[in-house]
Structures are given as structure tokens and as C-alpha cells.
C-alpha distance (Angstrom), angle and dihedral (degrees) to the residues before:
residue distance angle dihedral
M1 . . .
I2 3.77 . .
E3 3.77 132.1 .
F4 3.80 121.1 -154.1
K5 3.78 123.4 -161.0
I6 3.79 124.2 -176.5
V7 3.79 108.2 -140.9
K8 3.79 99.1 -178.3
K9 3.80 139.0 -0.6
S10 3.78 121.0 -150.8
K11 3.80 117.6 -119.8
K12 3.80 90.2 -155.6
S13 3.81 100.3 51.9
G14 3.79 144.0 -6.7
A15 3.82 91.4 -80.7
R16 3.78 118.8 126.0
L17 3.77 140.0 -179.2
G18 3.77 117.2 -134.0
V19 3.77 147.2 163.5
L20 3.80 118.0 -130.4
K21 3.80 111.1 -161.4
T22 3.81 118.1 -158.1
P23 3.82 134.6 169.5
H24 3.82 87.4 -97.4
G25 3.78 99.1 48.0
E26 3.77 144.4 -70.7
I27 3.80 129.4 -57.2
E28 3.78 123.8 -154.6
T29 3.78 108.4 -138.4
P30 2.96 141.7 -110.0
A31 3.79 87.0 53.3
L32 3.77 140.4 166.4
V33 3.80 114.2 -127.0
P34 3.82 107.8 -152.0
V35 3.79 116.9 -148.3
A36 3.80 120.4 -107.9
T37 3.80 96.8 177.8
Q38 3.81 100.0 177.7
A39 3.82 96.3 25.7
V40 3.80 92.2 -75.9
V41 3.78 138.5 81.4
K42 3.79 95.1 -123.7
T43 3.85 112.7 -98.9
L44 3.85 93.9 1.5
T45 3.78 134.3 96.9
G46 3.78 121.1 -134.8
E47 3.79 89.5 -104.6
E48 3.80 90.7 54.7
A49 3.81 92.1 48.2
R50 3.80 88.7 53.5
A51 3.83 90.7 48.2
A52 3.81 88.2 52.2
K53 3.84 87.4 61.6
C54 3.82 96.3 -107.2
Q55 3.80 108.3 162.5
I56 3.79 97.8 -178.8
L57 3.82 137.3 4.6
I58 3.80 134.4 -153.8
A59 3.81 121.1 -140.1
N60 3.78 127.9 -163.1
T61 3.80 118.9 -106.7
F62 3.81 94.8 -164.1
H63 3.79 96.1 51.8
L64 3.80 94.8 42.7
H65 3.79 89.8 50.1
L66 3.81 89.2 55.8
K67 3.80 94.1 44.9
P68 2.93 133.2 45.6
G69 3.82 88.8 -8.9
E70 3.78 127.8 -125.3
K71 3.81 92.7 -97.9
I72 3.79 91.1 64.1
V73 3.81 91.5 47.5
K74 3.80 91.8 48.7
S75 3.80 92.5 47.9
S76 3.82 87.7 53.4
G77 3.79 91.3 59.6
G78 3.78 98.5 -90.7
L79 3.76 133.9 -62.5
N80 3.81 97.0 -60.3
K81 3.78 94.0 56.6
F82 3.79 93.2 36.9
M83 3.82 92.1 58.3
N84 3.82 97.3 29.8
W85 3.81 93.8 -118.2
D86 3.79 115.0 143.8
R87 3.80 96.1 -176.7
P88 3.83 130.4 80.2
L89 3.79 122.2 -61.8
M90 3.79 137.7 -162.3
T91 3.78 128.5 -164.5
D92 3.78 122.8 -158.5
S93 3.80 121.0 -133.2
G94 3.80 100.2 -116.2
G95 3.80 91.0 -110.6
F96 3.78 94.0 116.1
Q97 3.81 90.9 54.7
V98 3.81 87.6 57.1
F99 3.80 87.5 56.9
S100 3.80 96.7 42.5
M101 3.82 94.1 47.7
G102 3.79 91.0 41.8
F103 3.79 126.8 34.9
G104 3.81 92.5 -4.3
H105 3.81 89.5 59.7
D106 3.82 94.0 41.4
L107 3.81 94.4 49.8
G108 3.78 99.6 32.1
V109 3.81 93.3 -128.5
G110 3.78 139.4 125.9
K111 3.80 133.5 -147.7
V112 3.81 91.0 -68.5
L113 3.78 115.0 41.0
G114 3.79 95.9 -133.4
F115 3.82 97.3 47.2
F116 3.78 102.3 86.3
P117 3.82 112.8 11.7
G118 3.80 120.1 103.7
P119 3.83 127.7 -132.3
S120 3.80 92.9 -79.6
F121 3.79 92.4 53.2
A122 3.80 98.5 107.0
K123 3.79 92.7 55.3
A124 3.79 94.5 40.3
S125 3.80 92.3 51.6
E126 3.80 97.2 51.6
G127 3.78 109.2 134.0
K128 3.80 94.8 7.2
Q129 3.81 90.4 109.4
N130 3.79 87.0 73.5
I131 3.79 88.8 71.8
V132 3.81 90.6 74.2
I133 3.80 102.8 27.4
D134 3.78 94.7 95.5
K135 3.79 122.2 66.9
S136 3.77 90.6 -130.6
A137 3.81 94.1 54.2
Q138 3.80 116.2 133.5
P139 3.80 131.5 -171.4
K140 3.79 116.0 -111.0
K141 3.79 98.3 -113.9
V142 3.82 101.7 28.6
K143 3.80 133.2 58.3
I144 3.81 114.3 -151.3
T145 3.82 117.4 -160.3
S146 3.80 136.4 167.9
R147 3.83 88.7 -98.0
G148 3.79 97.7 48.5
V149 3.77 141.7 -77.9
Y150 3.81 133.1 -46.7
F151 3.80 119.4 -156.9
R152 3.77 141.6 144.0
S153 3.77 123.8 -100.8
P154 3.81 111.5 -104.1
I155 3.81 86.5 -145.3
D156 3.81 104.6 54.4
G157 3.81 105.4 -3.2
R158 3.82 96.3 -115.9
E159 3.80 117.0 146.5
L160 3.79 114.3 -101.5
F161 3.79 134.8 -174.5
L162 3.78 127.6 -151.6
G163 3.77 123.9 -177.7
P164 3.81 136.9 151.9
E165 3.82 95.6 -79.7
E166 3.80 92.3 46.1
S167 3.81 92.3 47.7
I168 3.80 92.8 52.1
K169 3.79 92.4 45.4
I170 3.82 91.3 52.3
Q171 3.80 92.9 46.0
E172 3.78 92.0 48.7
A173 3.78 89.9 53.8
L174 3.80 91.0 48.8
G175 3.79 89.0 52.2
A176 3.83 105.4 -149.2
D177 3.81 119.0 166.2
I178 3.81 93.4 -119.8
I179 3.80 125.0 33.3
F180 3.80 132.3 -179.8
A181 3.78 134.2 -130.1
F182 3.80 116.7 -111.3
D183 3.80 111.7 -100.2
E184 3.78 144.0 164.1
C185 3.80 115.0 -109.4
T186 3.81 108.9 -153.7
P187 3.83 124.6 -148.3
P188 3.83 121.2 -114.3
F189 3.83 91.3 -108.9
S190 3.81 93.3 62.4
T191 3.79 119.4 129.8
R192 3.79 120.4 -134.1
A193 3.81 90.3 -106.4
Y194 3.78 92.1 55.9
V195 3.80 93.7 44.9
E196 3.82 91.6 49.8
Q197 3.78 88.4 56.7
A198 3.82 92.6 46.4
V199 3.81 92.1 48.9
K200 3.81 90.7 52.6
R201 3.80 90.0 51.3
T202 3.80 91.5 47.7
H203 3.81 91.8 50.2
N204 3.81 92.9 48.6
W205 3.80 90.1 47.9
A206 3.83 90.3 48.8
K207 3.80 91.0 59.5
I208 3.80 91.5 46.3
C209 3.81 90.4 50.5
L210 3.80 91.5 53.4
D211 3.81 91.9 47.2
S212 3.82 91.9 46.5
K213 3.80 98.9 49.4
K214 3.79 113.5 102.7
S215 3.80 100.4 163.8
F216 3.81 131.4 87.1
Q217 3.79 91.2 -116.2
S218 3.79 118.2 123.9
L219 3.80 113.6 -107.7
F220 3.81 123.1 -152.1
G221 3.80 121.3 -158.6
I222 3.80 118.1 -139.9
I223 3.79 124.7 -129.9
Q224 3.79 117.1 -144.2
G225 3.81 135.4 172.5
S226 3.80 105.2 122.4
K227 3.83 114.6 -137.0
Y228 3.81 95.0 -28.2
K229 3.80 112.1 110.7
N230 3.79 98.5 -154.5
L231 3.81 91.9 48.4
R232 3.81 93.2 47.3
E233 3.81 90.2 49.8
E234 3.80 91.8 45.9
S235 3.80 90.5 50.8
A236 3.81 93.5 46.1
R237 3.81 91.7 51.3
F238 3.79 92.9 46.5
I239 3.82 96.9 47.5
N240 3.81 89.8 43.7
S241 3.81 90.1 54.3
L242 3.79 92.2 59.5
S243 3.81 127.0 78.5
F244 3.80 98.1 -100.9
D245 3.80 119.7 147.2
G246 3.80 93.0 -136.7
F247 3.76 143.4 -15.2
G248 3.78 136.6 -98.9
I249 3.79 119.3 -158.0
G250 3.77 106.4 -148.9
G251 3.76 146.3 153.6
D252 3.76 129.4 66.5
L253 3.78 113.8 -32.5
G254 3.78 104.1 -150.3
E255 3.77 136.5 -86.7
T256 3.82 99.5 -62.7
K257 3.78 137.3 21.0
K258 3.81 90.0 -102.8
D259 3.79 86.9 70.2
I260 3.82 91.6 62.0
A261 3.82 94.7 69.0
K262 3.80 91.0 43.2
I263 3.80 92.7 52.2
L264 3.81 91.7 46.6
S265 3.82 90.0 51.7
W266 3.80 88.6 59.0
I267 3.80 95.2 47.2
I268 3.80 109.8 37.0
P269 3.85 98.6 61.4
L270 3.81 89.9 56.2
L271 3.82 95.5 55.8
D272 3.78 128.7 89.3
E273 3.80 102.0 -99.3
K274 3.82 91.4 -148.6
K275 3.80 91.3 68.4
P276 3.83 126.4 74.5
R277 3.79 121.1 -106.0
H278 3.78 121.6 -145.4
M279 3.78 125.0 -167.9
L280 3.78 113.7 -148.4
G281 3.79 119.4 -135.7
I282 3.82 100.9 -10.7
G283 3.81 124.2 108.5
R284 3.78 116.1 114.5
L285 3.80 114.5 149.8
E286 3.80 93.2 -107.2
D287 3.82 90.6 51.0
M288 3.78 100.6 47.3
E289 3.79 103.2 80.5
N290 3.80 92.5 42.8
I291 3.79 95.8 51.7
I292 3.81 91.0 43.7
K293 3.81 90.3 50.9
S294 3.81 86.9 52.3
G295 3.81 89.9 58.9
V296 3.81 105.1 -94.8
D297 3.82 114.9 148.7
T298 3.81 103.8 -171.4
F299 3.79 134.1 12.7
D300 3.79 136.3 178.8
C301 3.77 126.9 -141.7
T302 3.82 138.3 167.9
V303 3.81 95.6 -154.2
P304 3.84 100.8 100.3
T305 3.81 93.6 48.8
H306 3.81 97.8 35.0
Y307 3.80 92.6 50.8
G308 3.79 93.0 42.3
R309 3.79 92.7 57.8
R310 3.78 89.0 52.4
G311 3.79 96.0 52.8
I312 3.80 100.3 -97.5
A313 3.81 118.5 132.4
F314 3.80 123.3 -168.1
I315 3.79 112.5 -140.5
N316 3.80 141.2 175.7
A317 3.81 113.6 -87.0
D318 3.79 95.8 -121.9
S319 3.80 91.8 54.4
R320 3.81 89.0 82.5
G321 3.78 104.2 10.5
L322 3.78 94.4 -95.3
K323 3.77 124.1 161.3
A324 3.77 118.2 -107.7
D325 3.80 93.7 -93.9
L326 3.78 104.1 126.4
R327 3.78 92.3 -156.8
G328 3.81 89.1 60.4
N329 3.80 98.2 49.9
K330 3.78 95.0 98.0
L331 3.78 137.4 110.9
D332 3.78 121.3 -152.1
L333 3.80 102.3 -146.3
N334 3.81 90.3 -171.3
K335 3.80 89.4 76.5
S336 3.81 116.6 100.0
I337 3.80 92.2 -135.1
F338 3.80 88.9 77.9
L339 3.81 92.5 61.1
R340 3.81 86.0 80.5
D341 3.81 95.3 41.5
K342 3.81 109.4 103.5
K343 3.80 95.3 178.2
S344 3.78 122.6 112.8
L345 3.79 115.3 -98.1
D346 3.82 92.1 -103.2
S347 3.79 120.7 -0.3
K348 3.81 91.0 -158.5
C349 3.81 95.2 53.1
D350 3.80 122.0 88.5
C351 3.81 97.2 -164.0
R352 3.80 115.9 127.1
V353 3.79 92.6 -109.4
C354 3.79 92.8 56.9
Q355 3.80 90.7 44.0
N356 3.81 95.0 51.7
Y357 3.81 112.0 24.3
R358 3.79 135.2 60.4
R359 3.77 129.8 -141.6
N360 3.81 93.4 -115.5
Y361 3.80 92.1 56.4
I362 3.80 94.1 48.1
C363 3.80 89.9 46.9
H364 3.79 89.3 51.9
L365 3.82 91.0 51.4
F366 3.79 92.1 53.5
K367 3.79 92.6 47.9
A368 3.81 89.8 48.2
G369 3.80 91.3 51.0
E370 3.80 93.3 -119.3
I371 3.81 115.3 161.6
T372 3.80 90.7 -144.9
A373 3.81 87.1 75.4
M374 3.81 90.5 62.4
R375 3.78 90.7 47.4
L376 3.81 93.6 52.0
L377 3.79 95.5 48.9
T378 3.81 93.7 42.2
F379 3.80 89.8 54.3
H380 3.81 93.2 46.4
N381 3.81 94.3 46.4
L382 3.80 93.1 50.0
Y383 3.80 91.3 47.3
F384 3.81 89.3 47.8
F385 3.83 93.8 49.5
N386 3.80 93.6 45.5
T387 3.80 90.7 48.4
F388 3.80 89.0 49.3
V389 3.82 89.7 56.3
E390 3.82 90.1 46.5
K391 3.81 87.8 58.0
I392 3.80 90.9 51.1
R393 3.81 89.6 52.0
A394 3.80 88.0 52.0
K395 3.83 90.0 51.0
I396 3.80 90.3 54.3
K397 3.80 91.0 47.4
N398 3.83 90.9 50.4
N399 3.82 94.1 46.9
Q400 3.80 93.4 -113.5
I401 3.79 96.8 127.3
């Protein structure tokens, strides 16, 4: 089980410093939780993830169930031993995969409407809202019922079922320190009628998850409700009333990033402040300080690793005279211009990549198709993101936010 201690509360915002104690060590919060989907931070070893300042990782229940299977992980001594990670671990419930394979795939959207679509999105999405207008709407490749979700394996096409009891059973076998209740993540296009139905399912599944859990793992309940204030508040009150060890804030988060802070302002005041709050799937640099100021303690995000594998490095603004727009502080090492750039990746970063490798070499590796390029940028980006959160913790400590 976990223990959560609040070390300091900000007088300027909802931000707080804390220590989250788990069977595999302590986490200083606020903290980024990098994603280790298939029991690995892609391209990195466990030792490298530790060197990149990762305090805790989150693995994917759905993918590990498909391969290698939770029985193999359990027989190997649990997820920590299986992946050689001696620090804390989370596993998600599989609920987000239901969304991504279902309505997320059908509509081409993420948790926030504006996150992924391109410039032609508005035109391309005309009429797609009709997919979720009706209460009885179903995604094309997934069947959602009151018991759980039916879908076909993306590996061999066999029919599979995942519900609250199955999710807990899989997560118990995997053995992470913190696990999540099974939920339904709704798409941003959802009507109130559809979200009401999804919230009811999520609440029923939350109770089943609590009743099903037999392990000493800590279980977080997930708050849903999309962009609808009364449904978010209803969900927050309901999940808070149950005996969860912490809270997950899930589901779609509106049409723009401005909606994130608004939704958090509805939820956070209704939650037991003695329990940790985790935000699922949000953690871009420009989001971090705002969600932390709203009262979020931990948050997971694929951005540093996803971008790193695609040649994008996040850097400090003054490393190339950039303005303080966090979204602009990136280098695309796929561009040929960097073949003549002999500067370090980021002159203000003390990670081992920036201390030992130049931009022209990393650019060359990407153009040559060498996997080492992905490894170098993944390490740097994680180190950069974790250092960024360290600085936010220092701001809270020094009464700056």
C-alpha cells in the first residue's frame, strides 16, 4: 500500500509538494510518470530510465495482457523483476485502449480535441459527431456493454473481453504498486446523454473493481464526465465517497487546452486532499505548471519519448535564442541544416547526451536510420522533462507559484 504526505501547500495556487511512499520507494511530487507501455521505456534500459531521473513509470495493462501475458509476468516475480525496475510502478486499467481502439480511432481524436488533428480537421470531421449523438452508439471495432468491452485482438483477431473484474485480475498478476479502476474514456464529441451513460458504467465498474481486488496494491478510482460540469462534479463526489487510495482524472478534457484548467477547477475541490491525484495522459511542457497549480500530483505523458523517437529534441529557450514559448523550444534533428551544427544538443542541459554528443552527429544518425539516434533523444527528452518538473517543485518550495 501507499502512503501520501503533503509537505507544503502553495498559498498562491492549488499546487502542493508531497512524498508518495510505495513498496518500491518514494516519489517526490509533483512528478512526471513516463510511459513504459510494454514494460519498457522504448529504446532505454531500466538503468538509463533511472539516470534520466524517472521516479516512477506506468505500464499498459491491455498490451501486457496480449503479450507476453500476465501469467508470464507473474511467474517472473512480477513486473518490477520482469523488467528490472526497482522503483515504483503504475499500471493503467485498459480503459483508454477501449477509447483509442473505439471512438478515438473512428473519429481520429485524442483526449483533448485540439491535440492531434491537423489543419483540415474541422472539415474532415463534419458529421462525425453523429457517431456519438445517440445513447446506443457503438464504435466500429469495439462493443461496449454494462459488463465490459468486447473487441478483437490486434495480434491474431480472436475475440476478447475486458471488464472491471478482468482488469483488476490482470493488474494484480502484473503486480504494480498502483493500479487503476476500469473506466470508459469518452471522446470529445460526446453528447451529454452519451456521457451520462458512460459515467454510470464507470461508477458501476468502480464498485466492482473495489470488490474484486484481493491484493495489497493501491487502487485509484477514475473520475469521468467529459466537459459537462454537473457530470464531472457528480463523478468526483461518487469516486471520492468510495474507499480508493487515490484518484485518477480521466476521460476527454474538452475541445481546447483552456478547458483542462476549467475541468480541474470543478473536480479538485471535491476530492479528499489527503489522497494523491493523478492526471491520465496529460503532460506536455506547456501544460505542466498549469495542471500542477490546479492541484495535480502526478501525471503521465508519452510526449518526451514519442517525440524523441521521431527526431524532436526539447531544449531550453536560451540555447538558441528562442522566445519563452514552450511549444517552440524544439529542434527537429531530421533537418539537414543540423549536419553542419557542431553545438551540443542543449548548452543549458547537463544530461550525458548534451555533455557528449553534438547536433550534427545526432542528425547524421537519424538520416542513416540508426536506432541509437532514438535512444539519445529519448534519454535527453526524459531528462529534460524530469528536470523541468524539478524546477516546478522548487518554485512551490520557494513560494513562487
